[in-house]
C-alpha positions as CSV (number, residue, x, y, z in Angstrom):
1,X,111.7,103.1,62.1
2,X,115.2,101.7,62.1
3,X,115.5,99.3,65.1
4,X,119.1,98.5,64.3
5,X,120.1,102.1,64.3
6,X,118.3,102.6,67.7
7,X,120.1,99.6,69.1
8,X,123.5,101.0,67.9
9,X,122.7,104.5,69.4
10,X,121.8,102.9,72.7
11,X,125.0,100.8,72.7
12,X,127.2,103.9,72.0
13,X,125.3,105.8,74.7
14,X,126.1,103.0,77.2
15,X,129.8,103.1,76.3
16,X,129.9,106.9,76.8
17,X,128.1,106.6,80.2
18,X,130.7,104.1,81.4
19,X,133.7,105.9,80.1
20,X,135.7,106.4,83.3
21,X,138.2,108.7,81.5
22,X,135.5,111.3,80.9
23,X,134.7,114.1,83.3
24,X,131.8,113.7,85.8
25,X,129.7,116.2,83.9
26,X,130.3,114.4,80.6
27,X,129.4,111.0,82.2
28,X,126.2,112.5,83.7
29,X,125.2,113.9,80.3
30,X,126.0,110.6,78.7
31,X,124.0,108.7,81.3
32,X,121.0,110.9,80.7
33,X,121.4,110.3,77.0
34,X,121.6,106.6,77.6
35,X,118.2,106.6,79.3
36,X,116.7,108.7,76.5
37,X,118.1,106.2,73.9
38,X,116.7,103.3,76.0
39,X,113.3,104.9,76.1
40,X,113.4,105.6,72.4
41,X,114.3,102.0,71.7
42,X,111.4,100.7,74.0
43,X,109.0,103.1,72.2
44,X,110.2,101.8,68.8
45,X,109.7,98.2,69.8
46,X,106.2,99.0,71.1
47,X,105.4,100.8,67.9
48,X,106.6,97.9,65.8
49,X,104.4,95.5,67.7
50,X,101.5,97.8,67.3
51,X,102.1,98.0,63.6
52,X,102.1,94.2,63.4
53,X,98.9,94.0,65.5
54,X,97.2,96.6,63.2
55,X,98.2,94.6,60.1
56,X,96.9,91.4,61.6
57,X,93.6,93.0,62.6
58,X,93.3,94.5,59.1
59,X,93.9,91.0,57.6
60,X,91.1,89.7,59.9
61,X,88.7,92.5,58.8
62,X,89.4,91.8,55.1
63,X,88.9,88.1,55.6
64,X,85.6,88.8,57.4
65,X,84.5,91.0,54.5
66,X,85.4,88.4,52.0
67,X,83.4,85.8,53.9
68,X,80.4,88.1,54.1
69,X,80.6,88.9,50.4
70,X,80.7,85.1,49.6
71,X,77.7,84.5,51.8
72,X,75.7,87.3,50.1
73,X,76.6,85.9,46.7
74,X,75.7,82.4,47.7
75,X,79.2,81.1,47.2
76,X,79.6,79.9,50.8
77,X,77.3,78.0,53.1
78,X,76.0,79.8,56.1
79,X,77.9,78.7,59.2
80,X,75.7,78.4,62.2
81,X,77.2,77.4,65.6
82,X,75.1,75.3,68.0
83,X,76.3,77.6,70.9
84,X,75.0,81.1,71.8
85,X,77.4,84.0,71.4
86,X,78.6,84.4,75.0
87,X,77.2,81.5,76.9
88,X,79.6,78.9,78.2
89,X,76.8,77.2,80.0
90,X,75.1,76.2,76.8
91,X,78.2,74.3,75.8
92,X,78.2,72.3,79.0
93,X,74.5,71.5,78.7
94,X,74.8,70.5,75.0
95,X,74.6,66.7,74.3
96,X,76.7,66.8,71.2
97,X,80.2,65.4,71.3
98,X,83.3,65.6,69.1
99,X,83.5,69.4,69.4
100,X,85.8,71.7,71.3
101,X,85.0,75.2,72.5
102,X,88.1,77.4,72.4
103,X,89.1,81.0,72.8
104,X,92.2,83.1,73.0
105,X,92.3,86.4,74.9
106,X,95.2,88.7,73.7
107,X,97.2,90.4,76.4
108,X,97.4,94.0,75.2
109,X,99.5,96.7,76.8
110,X,102.3,99.2,76.4
111,X,105.3,100.4,78.4
112,X,105.6,104.1,79.2
113,X,109.3,105.1,79.2
114,X,110.8,104.9,82.7
115,X,107.5,103.8,84.2
116,X,105.8,100.6,85.2
117,X,103.8,98.8,82.5
118,X,100.6,100.6,81.7
119,X,97.8,98.2,80.4
120,X,95.6,99.4,77.6
121,X,91.9,98.4,77.7
122,X,91.8,94.7,76.8
123,X,90.7,94.0,73.3
124,X,87.9,91.7,72.3
125,X,88.9,88.1,71.8
126,X,87.4,85.2,69.9
127,X,85.3,82.2,71.0
128,X,85.6,79.4,68.5
129,X,83.5,76.3,68.3
130,X,84.7,73.7,65.9
131,X,84.1,70.2,64.6
132,X,84.2,68.8,61.1
133,X,81.3,71.0,59.9
134,X,81.1,74.2,61.9
135,X,83.3,77.1,62.6
136,X,82.2,80.4,64.1
137,X,83.7,83.3,66.1
138,X,82.3,85.4,68.9
139,X,83.3,88.2,71.3
140,X,84.1,87.1,74.8
141,X,84.1,89.1,78.1
142,X,87.0,91.5,78.2
143,X,87.5,90.9,81.9
144,X,89.8,87.9,81.3
145,X,92.8,90.0,80.3
146,X,92.2,92.6,83.0
147,X,91.8,90.0,85.8
148,X,94.9,88.1,84.6
149,X,96.9,91.4,85.0
150,X,95.5,91.9,88.5
151,X,96.3,88.4,89.6
152,X,99.8,88.7,88.2
153,X,100.5,92.0,89.9
154,X,99.1,90.6,93.2
155,X,101.4,87.5,92.9
156,X,104.6,89.0,91.6
157,X,106.5,91.9,93.1
158,X,108.8,91.8,90.1
159,X,105.9,92.4,87.7
160,X,104.5,95.1,90.0
161,X,107.9,96.9,89.9
162,X,107.5,97.5,86.2
163,X,109.8,95.4,84.0
164,X,109.8,95.9,80.2
165,X,106.9,93.8,78.7
166,X,107.3,92.5,75.2
167,X,104.1,91.1,73.7
168,X,104.5,89.0,70.5
169,X,101.9,87.2,68.4
170,X,104.1,84.1,67.9
171,X,106.7,82.3,69.8
172,X,109.7,82.2,67.6
173,X,113.1,83.0,69.3
174,X,114.0,86.6,69.7
175,X,117.6,87.6,70.3
176,X,117.3,90.7,72.5
177,X,120.4,93.0,73.0
178,X,122.1,92.7,76.3
179,X,125.1,94.4,78.0
180,X,127.4,91.4,78.8
181,X,130.5,93.0,80.4
182,X,131.0,96.6,81.6
183,X,134.2,98.5,81.4
184,X,136.6,98.2,84.3
185,X,139.5,100.3,85.7
186,X,142.9,99.4,87.2
187,X,145.2,101.1,89.6
188,X,148.1,102.7,87.7
189,X,151.4,104.2,88.7
190,X,152.9,107.5,87.7
191,X,154.1,107.4,84.1
192,X,152.6,104.1,83.3
193,X,150.0,103.6,80.5
194,X,146.4,103.3,81.3
195,X,144.6,100.0,81.0
196,X,142.3,99.9,78.0
197,X,138.9,98.2,78.6
198,X,135.7,98.1,76.5
199,X,132.2,97.1,77.2
200,X,131.0,93.9,75.7
201,X,127.5,93.6,74.2
202,X,125.7,90.5,73.3
203,X,122.2,89.1,73.0
204,X,119.9,87.1,75.2
205,X,117.4,84.7,73.6
206,X,113.8,85.1,74.4
207,X,111.8,81.9,73.7
208,X,108.3,80.6,74.5
209,X,107.6,78.5,77.6
210,X,104.1,77.3,78.5
211,X,102.3,77.6,81.8
212,X,99.1,75.5,81.8
213,X,96.5,73.7,83.9
214,X,93.2,71.9,83.6
215,X,90.1,71.0,85.7
216,X,86.9,69.0,85.3
217,X,83.6,70.8,85.6
218,X,80.6,68.7,86.5
219,X,77.6,68.8,84.3
220,X,75.6,69.8,87.4
221,X,77.5,73.1,87.5
222,X,76.3,73.9,84.0
223,X,72.7,73.1,84.9
224,X,72.7,75.1,88.1
225,X,71.5,78.6,87.2
226,X,72.8,79.9,90.5
227,X,76.4,79.2,89.5
228,X,78.1,81.8,87.2
229,X,80.1,79.1,85.3
230,X,82.1,81.7,83.2
231,X,83.2,83.5,86.4
232,X,84.2,80.2,88.1
233,X,86.2,79.2,85.0
234,X,87.8,82.6,84.7
235,X,89.0,82.6,88.4
236,X,90.3,79.0,88.3
237,X,92.3,79.6,85.1
238,X,93.7,83.1,85.7
239,X,94.6,82.7,89.4
240,X,96.4,79.4,88.7
241,X,98.3,80.9,85.7
242,X,99.5,83.9,87.7
243,X,100.5,81.8,90.7
244,X,102.4,79.4,88.5
245,X,104.2,82.0,86.4
246,X,105.2,84.3,89.3
247,X,108.1,82.2,90.8
248,X,109.9,82.2,87.4
249,X,110.3,86.0,87.8
250,X,111.5,86.1,91.4
251,X,113.0,82.7,92.4
252,X,116.3,81.8,90.8
253,X,115.8,78.2,91.8
254,X,112.6,78.1,89.6
255,X,113.4,80.6,87.0
256,X,116.9,79.2,86.2
257,X,117.0,80.5,82.6
258,X,117.9,76.9,81.4
259,X,114.9,75.9,79.4
260,X,112.8,78.2,81.6
261,X,112.4,81.9,82.0
262,X,115.2,83.5,84.0
263,X,114.4,85.2,87.4
264,X,115.5,88.8,87.8
265,X,118.4,87.8,90.1
266,X,119.9,85.5,87.3
267,X,122.4,87.8,85.7
268,X,122.4,90.8,88.1
269,X,125.6,91.9,89.7
270,X,126.4,91.9,93.4
271,X,125.8,95.3,95.0
272,X,126.2,94.5,98.7
273,X,126.9,91.5,100.9
274,X,125.1,91.6,104.2
275,X,127.0,90.9,107.4
276,X,124.4,88.4,108.7
277,X,123.2,85.2,107.1
278,X,119.5,85.9,107.4
279,X,118.9,89.6,108.2
280,X,119.7,93.0,106.7
281,X,120.3,96.5,108.1
282,X,119.1,99.8,106.8
283,X,122.7,100.8,106.2
284,X,123.3,97.8,104.0
285,X,120.2,98.6,102.0
286,X,121.4,102.1,101.5
287,X,124.8,100.7,100.4
288,X,122.9,98.5,97.9
289,X,121.1,101.5,96.6
290,X,124.2,103.6,96.1
291,X,126.0,100.7,94.4
292,X,123.7,101.3,91.4
293,X,124.8,104.0,88.9
294,X,123.0,107.4,89.4
295,X,121.2,107.1,86.1
296,X,119.5,103.9,87.2
297,X,119.3,105.0,90.9
298,X,117.1,108.0,90.0
299,X,114.2,105.7,89.0
300,X,115.3,102.7,91.2
301,X,112.9,100.4,93.0
302,X,113.4,97.8,95.8
303,X,112.0,94.3,95.4
304,X,112.5,92.0,98.5
305,X,111.3,88.8,99.9
306,X,108.6,88.6,102.6
307,X,111.0,88.2,105.5
308,X,113.1,91.2,104.5
309,X,110.0,93.3,103.7
310,X,108.7,92.7,107.3
311,X,112.1,93.4,108.8
312,X,112.3,96.7,107.0
313,X,108.7,97.6,107.7
314,X,109.4,97.2,111.5
315,X,112.7,99.2,111.4
316,X,112.6,102.5,113.4
317,X,114.8,105.5,113.7
318,X,116.2,106.9,117.0
319,X,112.9,108.6,117.8
320,X,110.8,105.4,117.3
321,X,109.4,106.3,113.9
322,X,109.1,103.7,111.3
323,X,111.6,104.1,108.5
324,X,109.3,102.7,105.8
325,X,107.1,105.5,104.6
326,X,103.5,104.2,104.1
327,X,101.7,104.9,100.9
328,X,98.7,107.3,100.9
329,X,97.1,105.2,98.2
330,X,96.4,101.5,97.9
331,X,97.6,101.6,94.3
332,X,101.0,102.9,95.3
333,X,103.8,101.0,97.2
334,X,105.3,101.9,100.5
335,X,108.7,103.6,100.2
336,X,112.2,103.2,101.8
337,X,114.7,106.1,101.4
338,X,112.0,107.6,99.2
339,X,112.2,104.7,96.7
340,X,109.2,102.3,96.1
341,X,109.4,98.9,97.9
342,X,107.7,95.8,96.4
343,X,107.3,92.5,98.2
344,X,107.8,89.3,96.2
345,X,106.9,86.2,98.1
346,X,108.7,84.0,95.6
347,X,112.2,85.5,96.1
348,X,114.8,83.3,97.8
349,X,114.1,82.8,101.5
350,X,116.5,84.7,103.8
351,X,119.6,82.4,104.2
352,X,123.3,82.2,103.6
353,X,124.4,83.3,100.1
354,X,120.8,83.8,98.9
355,X,119.8,86.9,96.8
356,X,116.8,88.3,98.7
357,X,116.7,92.0,97.7
358,X,117.3,93.8,94.5
359,X,117.4,97.5,93.7
360,X,117.6,99.5,90.5
361,X,115.8,100.4,87.3
362,X,113.7,97.2,86.9
363,X,112.3,98.6,83.6
364,X,115.7,98.8,82.0
365,X,117.1,95.6,83.6
366,X,114.4,93.0,83.1
367,X,112.2,92.0,80.2
368,X,109.2,89.7,80.3
369,X,107.9,88.3,77.0
370,X,104.3,87.3,76.7
371,X,103.3,85.3,73.6
372,X,99.9,85.1,72.0
373,X,97.6,85.6,75.0
374,X,95.6,83.2,77.1
375,X,94.2,80.1,75.5
376,X,91.2,78.3,77.0
377,X,89.6,75.1,75.7
378,X,86.5,73.1,76.8
379,X,85.9,69.5,75.8
380,X,83.1,67.1,76.8
381,X,84.9,64.1,75.5
382,X,87.9,63.7,77.8
383,X,85.8,62.8,80.8
384,X,82.8,61.5,78.9
385,X,82.0,58.7,81.4
386,X,82.2,61.1,84.4
387,X,79.6,63.5,83.0
388,X,82.1,66.3,83.2
389,X,83.4,69.0,80.8
390,X,87.2,69.4,80.9
391,X,88.6,72.9,80.9
392,X,92.2,73.5,80.1
393,X,94.1,76.8,79.9
394,X,97.6,78.0,79.0
395,X,99.8,81.0,78.5
396,X,103.3,81.3,77.0
397,X,106.1,83.5,78.4
398,X,109.8,84.0,78.9
399,X,111.9,86.5,80.9
400,X,115.6,87.5,81.2
401,X,117.8,90.2,82.6
402,X,119.1,92.4,79.8
403,X,121.1,95.0,81.6
404,X,123.2,93.6,84.4
405,X,124.1,97.0,85.8
406,X,120.6,98.6,85.9
407,X,119.6,96.4,88.9
408,X,122.0,94.9,91.6
409,X,121.3,92.4,94.3
410,X,122.1,92.1,98.0
411,X,123.2,88.7,99.1
412,X,123.5,87.3,102.7
413,X,126.8,86.2,104.1
């Protein structure tokens, strides 16, 4: 698998698709080829990540076999944890201190070409209890990764619209290819030479930024058999992570891209300026849609803030019929002009010069990097005098627009 070769083929396909000297038929064929190359590149990146994951799992299996062999041979002491395999409650009820219960839940998934992210069944993760003498690993409930995904989709219309998801094991900087400047044309006169232009390609850095939180859990909760402490902790952690991360994908004031993830509207080009300062017409939305190149328009999706979403949902035609076509399934979005519409409550509020709606191929335009999974830690020592166990949690992510033409935005006057 040659990622550099695939990157180069995609770059050449982009150049051909934007060659305004070519015939419409040639440009259409080139645009189709560009999408195929993009999908091939996405598939190769996913395959590379899967290979790395397989290698890491194989290393873990070999290490486990080695430990088992050493135990059988009497070369290593038997490691016995004071905590049951899957019982968080036992940790809270334990009287021992100087220990931390930790686990990491990997976020596992793949991206089907041209479609929204499809999540694979979450893999098992490790619980770890550690102090100066003990170290053991266990399998934790797999619902953590699934519920984080559901909370994220519920919170973020951008994520629901299906950006490219890149999952990495570590947080070192990745320089991802990006179309910086497209070709342009100029008005010429008879007999004059044409103006030469070329697209400019660069890279966008993807780093690792932490989203985290913590809460005290009273010892009484651990002793109360009527409280599902694992479910309480899971909801507290995952809901807060999803709610905190979501604004970085939709709100350019939060996701500035400067030491933070960049919101999808950071780097997109203007497709349409509305006549009003806080409302949009259906004609303006259609102009936004047709400002996007046909190759991207074919799989385009709308993402809009809550005000515009309501405004469009109430719009009617001359016969009094609503223009937003309702979905027949709760799992599918409503549609406008036959294109899916996603609401993102974190987008800029409707106001002068704000970017409140985007349209285009979100999968090609926007990438979200997730690093390492969800880390959760429990400690009895932080709030020792309060008879509480402190729970903290964290996830690492980054995001950026990588194709400035695949998605365009509508701005208010």
